[in-house]
LUMROFI-126532 format. One record per residue (C-alpha): residue in three letters; z, x, y. Coordinates in steps of 0.001 Angstrom, whole numbers, plus 500000, padded with zeros to 6 digits. Layout:
% LUMROFI-126532
AlaZXY;...
***
This chain:
% LUMROFI-126532
Met317188859821647699;Ala315152855749648214;Asn313684854677645369;Ser310229853228644380;Ala309636849514643169;Ser309677851322639467;Gly313436853134640223;Asp311766856278640285;Ser313258858480643229;Val311391859840645592;Val312415863569644003;Glu310852862125640598;Arg307693860958642472;Val307253864302644035;Val308143866268640770;Arg305213863744639211;Val303038864767642048;Ile303323868270641752;Ala303808868738637901;Ala300405866754637435;Phe297804869735638181;Pro297164870706634605;Glu297600874295633766;Gly294559876016635608;Val293895873920637424;Thr294706874438641511;Ser292743871394643068;Leu292222867388642260;Gln290800864396643871;Leu293597862226644946;Thr292539859267643234;Glu292506861424640016;Leu296115862974641233;Ala297857859447641678;Glu296453858439638191;Arg297666862152636081;Ala301405861390638423;Gly301028857668637388;Leu301700856656641201;Pro299713854211643417;Leu296723855289645065;Ser298709854312648745;Ser302349855456647068;Ala300473859222646159;His298556859408649586;Arg301827859178651361;Leu303911861780649096;Val300404864389649385;Arg300265863620653292;Gln304463864734653442;Leu304127867604650796;Ser301322868704653067;Glu303411869207656312;Gln305553871265654890;Gly302692873767653124;Leu303510872856649799;Leu300333871002648801;Asp297246871194650934;Leu294759867940651584;Gly291362868577652408;Ala288165867295653183;Gly286628864027650565;Gly290062863609649355;Thr290728867167647453;Val294524868493647018;Arg295517871868646397;Leu298664873081646012;Gly299785875148648728;Leu300370878323649296;Arg303991878114650397;Leu304621876320646735;Trp303813879486645510;Glu305645881881647437;Leu309360879852647429;Val308729879403643118;Asn308698883653643785;Arg310791884658646123;Asn313201882818644148;Ser312040882553641160;Pro315698883227638590;Thr312753885072635886;Leu312348887606638812;Ala314354890120638178;Leu313937890348634266;Arg310436890524634774;Gln310258893039637558;Ala313026895443635040;Ala310600894401631928;Met307251895225633243;Pro307423899408633149;Phe308606898988629165;Met305748896320628601;Glu302647898256630460;Asp304028901754628177;Ile303647899171625151;Gln300380897938626128;Gln299188901297626687;Val300207902330623106;Leu298705899647621418;Asn296533898019623123;Gln297131894636622630;Asn298572891483624238;Val302690892293625406;Asn304757889303626446;Leu307740888707628079;Ala309838884903627024;Val312837882535627930;Leu314875880064626403;Glu313787876505627875;Gly314952873688626211;Trp313684874189622717;Glu310333875640623445;Ala309657879695624933;Leu308247879675628456;Phe306030882674629048;Val307156884228632071;Glu304614887481631881;Arg301978888708629747;Leu300033891369629859;Ser296353891670627755;Arg292838893721627854;Arg290395892840626974;Gly289039893478623265;Ser292692892275622523;Val293057889489620038;Ala293460885761620740;Asn296834885343622187;Arg297733881496623013;Ala300673882982625204;Arg299828882143628728;Ile302340882752632038;Ala304007879310632937;Gly303157877808629768;Arg305160877102626359;Met305170876998623294;Pro307939875593620568;Val310231877446618772;His308987877373615358;Ile305584878042616016;Ser306118881464617897;Ser307938884490617421;Ala309210884677620713;Gly310874881056620236;Leu312611882121616820;Ala313962885915618367;Leu315423883624621273;Met317269881047619137;Ser317859883301615959;Asn320512884461618597;Gln321738881530620602;Pro325041880297619443;Arg325855878498616080;Glu326505875158617659;Leu322931875447620231;Gln321178876216617157;Ala322956873309614892;Glu321852870985617650;Tyr318507872406617821;Leu318010872141613668;Lys319157868241614135;Gln316377867234616816;Phe313440869058614562;Arg310722867604614467;Asp307108869064613700;Pro304386866846614768;Thr302145868242611878;Gly305102867147609442;Lys304212871039607867;Val307313872554609027;Thr310999871001607842;Ala314351871928609295;Asp314847873862606928;Val311979876315606802;Val313160876908610701;Arg316779877602609458;His315762880334606969;Leu313157881662609988;Leu316094881827612343;Ala318713883601609791;Glu316200885779608716;Ala314940886499612186;Ala319182887206612992;Gln319622889234610255;Gln316441891519610609;Gly316970891814614541;Tyr312902890796614916;Ala311208887679615039;Gln307883887245612806;Leu305176885241612341;Ala301572885705610429;Gly298505883257611132;Val300753880473612780;Val298701880061615598;Asp295677882050615045;Pro295069882689611458;Asp293756886754612212;Thr297001887451614322;Trp300699888573613416;Gly303003887982616418;Ile306790890460616716;Ala309041889895618882;Val312447891206619803;Pro315911890081621737;Val316550891396624947;Met320171891336625980;Asp321916892064629311;Thr325112894023629573;Lys327154891624628579;Arg325517890638624800;Arg324179887829625802;Thr319749887149624770;Val318257886652627746;Ala314823886896626981;Ala312448888153623913;Leu310046890734624058;Gly306524890121622074;Val303118891451620726;Val300928889818619416;Val298279891800617248;Pro295404891532614582;Leu296638891258610803;Ala294709894120609440;Glu296506896606612376;Met299792895145611229;Arg302650898258611320;Leu306111896662611098;Gln307922900400610581;Ala306378901101614246;Leu306555898108616023;Val309853897137615643;Pro311543899900616495;Ala309007900493620050;Leu309977896612620849;Gln313642897894620487;Thr313710900385622110;Ala312111898946624987;Ala314594895549624795;Arg317641898202625261;Gly315828899310628037;Ile314810896625629970;Gly318659895276629219;Arg320049898645630932;Gln318082897700633878;Leu319190894179634041;Gly322713895489634922;Asn321902897975637859;
***
């Protein structure tokens, strides 16, 4: 791939253009897009025009750029999480029917929990998890459930590089949380992201006993019932794992 004057490859510039759209925003002015992508306006315009010819972006009148439908089509048709989401959805719906609260599904991506599905209803408590959104492992019950079931080498690598931007959490604290989650078979965090909520998550393992996801709920602190929630989540996680093996 040809490089720009700055040394960036075409692929790197394309990724920067597509990633420049903030969460929940599907259209930007070309000038803002170029600025967010860190590209000269002429380079951004050329890339946008080429991507729009392939249906990955739409270049409208007045310099408005939108994410193209073909991008959505390709991502969803070939997404590695598609089978996981399809297997999990019936179980997530069952849990939501019982709790009438937030249910989410996450995978481990680097040192973050990446949420691939979420169900919520009007009246549910606040839930910062968003589909295609990320949260650091140490502030997410899903992240802790995922990391606590990874090989020791990966956990050691994670803890070695761990830094809390707020300075409130140390690697030793996270090490304790991971050990606790591994021993209990579930992870829990109370009032970390939102003071009035409690997050609980369990690992989802495939038929080879590999942790491939975390299934979690976010409930009000006042309604916290671990003795009822954890077995329900673990039963659902086992069901999802069996479906993945079919």
